[in-house]
Each structure stands twice: as C-alpha cells, then as structure tokens.
Backbone as XML, in Angstrom:
<?xml version="1.0"?>
<chain id="A" units="angstrom">
  <residue number="1" name="MET">
    <atom name="N" x="-0.450" y="-10.635" z="2.960"/>
    <atom name="CA" x="-1.026" y="-9.712" z="1.992"/>
    <atom name="C" x="0.083" y="-9.209" z="1.071"/>
  </residue>
  <residue number="2" name="THR">
    <atom name="N" x="-0.180" y="-9.267" z="-0.202"/>
    <atom name="CA" x="0.805" y="-8.815" z="-1.185"/>
    <atom name="C" x="0.554" y="-7.350" z="-1.522"/>
  </residue>
  <residue number="3" name="PRO">
    <atom name="N" x="1.531" y="-6.691" z="-2.124"/>
    <atom name="CA" x="1.302" y="-5.320" z="-2.575"/>
    <atom name="C" x="0.106" y="-5.206" z="-3.510"/>
  </residue>
  <residue number="4" name="GLU">
    <atom name="N" x="-0.119" y="-6.250" z="-4.326"/>
    <atom name="CA" x="-1.254" y="-6.227" z="-5.240"/>
    <atom name="C" x="-2.569" y="-6.238" z="-4.468"/>
  </residue>
  <residue number="5" name="ASP">
    <atom name="N" x="-2.636" y="-7.067" z="-3.417"/>
    <atom name="CA" x="-3.831" y="-7.107" z="-2.577"/>
    <atom name="C" x="-4.071" y="-5.743" z="-1.943"/>
  </residue>
  <residue number="6" name="PHE">
    <atom name="N" x="-2.991" y="-5.174" z="-1.449"/>
    <atom name="CA" x="-3.088" y="-3.858" z="-0.802"/>
    <atom name="C" x="-3.617" y="-2.825" z="-1.786"/>
  </residue>
  <residue number="7" name="THR">
    <atom name="N" x="-3.069" y="-2.842" z="-2.993"/>
    <atom name="CA" x="-3.483" y="-1.870" z="-4.006"/>
    <atom name="C" x="-4.953" y="-2.044" z="-4.338"/>
  </residue>
  <residue number="8" name="GLU">
    <atom name="N" x="-5.399" y="-3.291" z="-4.494"/>
    <atom name="CA" x="-6.801" y="-3.556" z="-4.833"/>
    <atom name="C" x="-7.727" y="-3.014" z="-3.748"/>
  </residue>
  <residue number="9" name="LEU">
    <atom name="N" x="-7.402" y="-3.279" z="-2.488"/>
    <atom name="CA" x="-8.230" y="-2.807" z="-1.395"/>
    <atom name="C" x="-8.169" y="-1.287" z="-1.283"/>
  </residue>
  <residue number="10" name="PHE">
    <atom name="N" x="-6.979" y="-0.749" z="-1.517"/>
    <atom name="CA" x="-6.821" y="0.704" z="-1.429"/>
    <atom name="C" x="-7.669" y="1.390" z="-2.487"/>
  </residue>
  <residue number="11" name="LEU">
    <atom name="N" x="-7.648" y="0.855" z="-3.698"/>
    <atom name="CA" x="-8.408" y="1.466" z="-4.785"/>
    <atom name="C" x="-9.916" y="1.338" z="-4.564"/>
  </residue>
  <residue number="12" name="LYS">
    <atom name="N" x="-10.314" y="0.327" z="-3.801"/>
    <atom name="CA" x="-11.731" y="0.177" z="-3.476"/>
    <atom name="C" x="-12.159" y="1.169" z="-2.388"/>
  </residue>
  <residue number="13" name="GLY">
    <atom name="N" x="-11.198" y="1.818" z="-1.773"/>
    <atom name="CA" x="-11.510" y="2.806" z="-0.758"/>
    <atom name="C" x="-11.578" y="2.251" z="0.649"/>
  </residue>
  <residue number="14" name="ASN">
    <atom name="N" x="-11.240" y="0.975" z="0.825"/>
    <atom name="CA" x="-11.259" y="0.376" z="2.158"/>
    <atom name="C" x="-9.881" y="0.530" z="2.788"/>
  </residue>
  <residue number="15" name="HIS">
    <atom name="N" x="-9.600" y="1.711" z="3.256"/>
    <atom name="CA" x="-8.237" y="1.913" z="3.720"/>
    <atom name="C" x="-8.128" y="3.052" z="4.718"/>
  </residue>
  <residue number="16" name="ASP">
    <atom name="N" x="-7.105" y="2.965" z="5.472"/>
    <atom name="CA" x="-6.626" y="4.074" z="6.282"/>
    <atom name="C" x="-5.123" y="3.979" z="6.112"/>
  </residue>
  <residue number="17" name="ALA">
    <atom name="N" x="-4.633" y="4.476" z="5.033"/>
    <atom name="CA" x="-3.264" y="4.194" z="4.636"/>
    <atom name="C" x="-2.584" y="5.433" z="4.100"/>
  </residue>
  <residue number="18" name="ILE">
    <atom name="N" x="-1.303" y="5.339" z="4.024"/>
    <atom name="CA" x="-0.494" y="6.423" z="3.495"/>
    <atom name="C" x="0.280" y="5.880" z="2.297"/>
  </residue>
  <residue number="19" name="LEU">
    <atom name="N" x="0.164" y="6.562" z="1.171"/>
    <atom name="CA" x="0.925" y="6.173" z="-0.004"/>
    <atom name="C" x="1.770" y="7.363" z="-0.424"/>
  </residue>
  <residue number="20" name="THR">
    <atom name="N" x="3.019" y="7.112" z="-0.641"/>
    <atom name="CA" x="3.909" y="8.175" z="-1.084"/>
    <atom name="C" x="4.744" y="7.668" z="-2.238"/>
  </residue>
  <residue number="21" name="HIS">
    <atom name="N" x="5.314" y="8.575" z="-2.979"/>
    <atom name="CA" x="6.221" y="8.191" z="-4.044"/>
    <atom name="C" x="7.650" y="8.354" z="-3.559"/>
  </residue>
  <residue number="22" name="ARG">
    <atom name="N" x="8.466" y="7.393" z="-3.878"/>
    <atom name="CA" x="9.862" y="7.410" z="-3.470"/>
    <atom name="C" x="10.734" y="7.259" z="-4.709"/>
  </residue>
  <residue number="23" name="ARG">
    <atom name="N" x="11.802" y="7.959" z="-4.728"/>
    <atom name="CA" x="12.724" y="7.875" z="-5.856"/>
    <atom name="C" x="13.948" y="7.060" z="-5.456"/>
  </residue>
  <residue number="24" name="ASN">
    <atom name="N" x="14.315" y="6.121" z="-6.293"/>
    <atom name="CA" x="15.510" y="5.344" z="-5.985"/>
    <atom name="C" x="16.737" y="5.981" z="-6.626"/>
  </residue>
  <residue number="25" name="MET">
    <atom name="N" x="17.877" y="5.336" z="-6.481"/>
    <atom name="CA" x="19.125" y="5.922" z="-6.955"/>
    <atom name="C" x="19.173" y="6.030" z="-8.475"/>
  </residue>
  <residue number="26" name="LEU">
    <atom name="N" x="18.334" y="5.256" z="-9.163"/>
    <atom name="CA" x="18.318" y="5.315" z="-10.622"/>
    <atom name="C" x="17.367" y="6.396" z="-11.132"/>
  </residue>
  <residue number="27" name="GLY">
    <atom name="N" x="16.702" y="7.065" z="-10.194"/>
    <atom name="CA" x="15.773" y="8.106" z="-10.600"/>
    <atom name="C" x="14.392" y="7.589" z="-10.927"/>
  </residue>
  <residue number="28" name="GLU">
    <atom name="N" x="14.158" y="6.298" z="-10.665"/>
    <atom name="CA" x="12.844" y="5.724" z="-10.934"/>
    <atom name="C" x="11.953" y="5.934" z="-9.711"/>
  </residue>
  <residue number="29" name="TYR">
    <atom name="N" x="10.691" y="6.093" z="-9.979"/>
    <atom name="CA" x="9.747" y="6.281" z="-8.884"/>
    <atom name="C" x="9.038" y="4.969" z="-8.573"/>
  </residue>
  <residue number="30" name="SER">
    <atom name="N" x="8.835" y="4.732" z="-7.305"/>
    <atom name="CA" x="8.064" y="3.561" z="-6.896"/>
    <atom name="C" x="7.026" y="4.012" z="-5.887"/>
  </residue>
  <residue number="31" name="LEU">
    <atom name="N" x="5.945" y="3.262" z="-5.809"/>
    <atom name="CA" x="4.875" y="3.561" z="-4.879"/>
    <atom name="C" x="5.169" y="2.835" z="-3.574"/>
  </residue>
  <residue number="32" name="VAL">
    <atom name="N" x="5.140" y="3.564" z="-2.494"/>
    <atom name="CA" x="5.435" y="2.983" z="-1.184"/>
    <atom name="C" x="4.203" y="3.129" z="-0.313"/>
  </residue>
  <residue number="33" name="GLY">
    <atom name="N" x="3.799" y="2.035" z="0.295"/>
    <atom name="CA" x="2.597" y="2.088" z="1.120"/>
    <atom name="C" x="2.824" y="1.523" z="2.504"/>
  </residue>
  <residue number="34" name="ALA">
    <atom name="N" x="2.164" y="2.112" z="3.458"/>
    <atom name="CA" x="2.186" y="1.598" z="4.820"/>
    <atom name="C" x="0.891" y="2.020" z="5.480"/>
  </residue>
  <residue number="35" name="GLY">
    <atom name="N" x="0.264" y="1.122" z="6.182"/>
    <atom name="CA" x="-0.975" y="1.498" z="6.850"/>
    <atom name="C" x="-1.818" y="0.292" z="7.159"/>
  </residue>
  <residue number="36" name="VAL">
    <atom name="N" x="-3.095" y="0.527" z="7.246"/>
    <atom name="CA" x="-4.030" y="-0.540" z="7.574"/>
    <atom name="C" x="-5.145" y="-0.529" z="6.536"/>
  </residue>
  <residue number="37" name="VAL">
    <atom name="N" x="-5.442" y="-1.675" z="5.995"/>
    <atom name="CA" x="-6.551" y="-1.785" z="5.051"/>
    <atom name="C" x="-7.533" y="-2.827" z="5.574"/>
  </residue>
  <residue number="38" name="SER">
    <atom name="N" x="-8.768" y="-2.722" z="5.130"/>
    <atom name="CA" x="-9.807" y="-3.650" z="5.545"/>
    <atom name="C" x="-10.428" y="-4.290" z="4.318"/>
  </residue>
  <residue number="39" name="ASP">
    <atom name="N" x="-10.703" y="-5.591" z="4.397"/>
    <atom name="CA" x="-11.352" y="-6.272" z="3.281"/>
    <atom name="C" x="-12.834" y="-6.470" z="3.583"/>
  </residue>
  <residue number="40" name="GLY">
    <atom name="N" x="-13.357" y="-5.677" z="4.495"/>
    <atom name="CA" x="-14.766" y="-5.793" z="4.828"/>
    <atom name="C" x="-15.006" y="-6.499" z="6.147"/>
  </residue>
  <residue number="41" name="GLY">
    <atom name="N" x="-13.973" y="-6.985" z="6.756"/>
    <atom name="CA" x="-14.131" y="-7.646" z="8.046"/>
    <atom name="C" x="-12.810" y="-7.685" z="8.779"/>
  </residue>
  <residue number="42" name="ALA">
    <atom name="N" x="-11.838" y="-8.272" z="8.116"/>
    <atom name="CA" x="-10.513" y="-8.369" z="8.713"/>
    <atom name="C" x="-9.725" y="-7.098" z="8.425"/>
  </residue>
  <residue number="43" name="HIS">
    <atom name="N" x="-8.860" y="-6.766" z="9.335"/>
    <atom name="CA" x="-7.969" y="-5.634" z="9.134"/>
    <atom name="C" x="-6.541" y="-6.167" z="9.080"/>
  </residue>
  <residue number="44" name="TYR">
    <atom name="N" x="-5.787" y="-5.624" z="8.165"/>
    <atom name="CA" x="-4.406" y="-6.067" z="8.002"/>
    <atom name="C" x="-3.474" y="-4.903" z="8.294"/>
  </residue>
  <residue number="45" name="ALA">
    <atom name="N" x="-2.548" y="-5.136" z="9.185"/>
    <atom name="CA" x="-1.491" y="-4.157" z="9.394"/>
    <atom name="C" x="-0.427" y="-4.463" z="8.354"/>
  </residue>
  <residue number="46" name="THR">
    <atom name="N" x="-0.159" y="-3.513" z="7.509"/>
    <atom name="CA" x="0.767" y="-3.769" z="6.417"/>
    <atom name="C" x="2.151" y="-3.247" z="6.755"/>
  </residue>
  <residue number="47" name="GLN">
    <atom name="N" x="3.118" y="-3.933" z="6.268"/>
    <atom name="CA" x="4.495" y="-3.497" z="6.429"/>
    <atom name="C" x="4.829" y="-2.526" z="5.315"/>
  </residue>
  <residue number="48" name="LEU">
    <atom name="N" x="5.897" y="-1.795" z="5.508"/>
    <atom name="CA" x="6.347" y="-0.879" z="4.470"/>
    <atom name="C" x="6.836" y="-1.701" z="3.283"/>
  </residue>
  <residue number="49" name="PHE">
    <atom name="N" x="6.352" y="-1.371" z="2.109"/>
    <atom name="CA" x="6.779" y="-2.079" z="0.910"/>
    <atom name="C" x="6.753" y="-1.126" z="-0.263"/>
  </residue>
  <residue number="50" name="SER">
    <atom name="N" x="7.413" y="-1.515" z="-1.307"/>
    <atom name="CA" x="7.382" y="-0.707" z="-2.524"/>
    <atom name="C" x="7.079" y="-1.612" z="-3.700"/>
  </residue>
  <residue number="51" name="PHE">
    <atom name="N" x="6.410" y="-1.044" z="-4.683"/>
    <atom name="CA" x="6.063" y="-1.820" z="-5.881"/>
    <atom name="C" x="5.789" y="-0.863" z="-7.019"/>
  </residue>
</chain>
C-alpha cells in the first residue's frame, strides 16, 4: 500500500488511523500516518510513512 492509497482510503472514512503533522529540519511540514485502513474487506496494517 502506498501513501496515496492510504490517503484515498483515509479520506473515504475507512480508517482507524492516526495522522499527525511533523516538521523537518528545513521547517517544512509533512503528513505522517500510521494505523490500519480498510478497503471494504481487507485490512492493511500500515507502516509509519511521510508524504
């Protein structure tokens, strides 16, 4: 599952996930997600990622 897939499922509301904003050393913000999302049948345990 890619971050894009995760975002699509998250925005559809099929999720039990945590999204937070993280700041890097350049002062830029990135979205960091970790949790479990469902596509209507399968559940995916997602790793921590940023995008």
